[in-house]
Residue, then its C-alpha position, 0 to 999 in steps of 0.5 A: x500500500x505504501x509503495x503504491x502511494x509513493x509510486x503514484x506521487x512520483x508519477x504525478x511529480x514527473x508528469x508535472x515537471x514534464x508539463x512545465x518543461x513543455x511550457x518553457x520549451x514552447x515559449x522559448x521556441x515562440x520567442x525565437x520566432x518573435x512571437x508572444x509566449x503562450x504560457x505566461x502569467x504576468x505581462x509588463x508593458x513599458x513606456x520606452x517605445x513598446x518593450x514588453x516583458x512576459x513572466x512564466x514559472x521560472x523564466x522571463x521573456x523580454x521583447x525590447x522595443x526601446x529608443x537608445x540615446x538617439x530617437x533614430x536608434x531602436x533596440x529590438x532584441x529579445x532576451x530569454x531568461x531561465x533561472x541563471x541562463x540568459x539567451x539574447x536573440x538579435x533584433x529585426x534590423x541586426 
């Protein structure tokens, strides 16, 4: 009885971890395609030209669209942060 309960709990935990990893992978792929993520729970908008930050469970995706120093310079890259890992995708014109 005790072993079957532990096995059931272990299976549930593994399934939840796989589902979470799947949501991170889907949102990471969508960020590489310059598309908004699907599985985020909070979105921040900045008034610096249209920068958007999406937060998920353990990760953050920032779509930069901000003016840098001169109004004709525009930062348009995407930054994916996953715990200590950070990946930057180039902007539209880079």
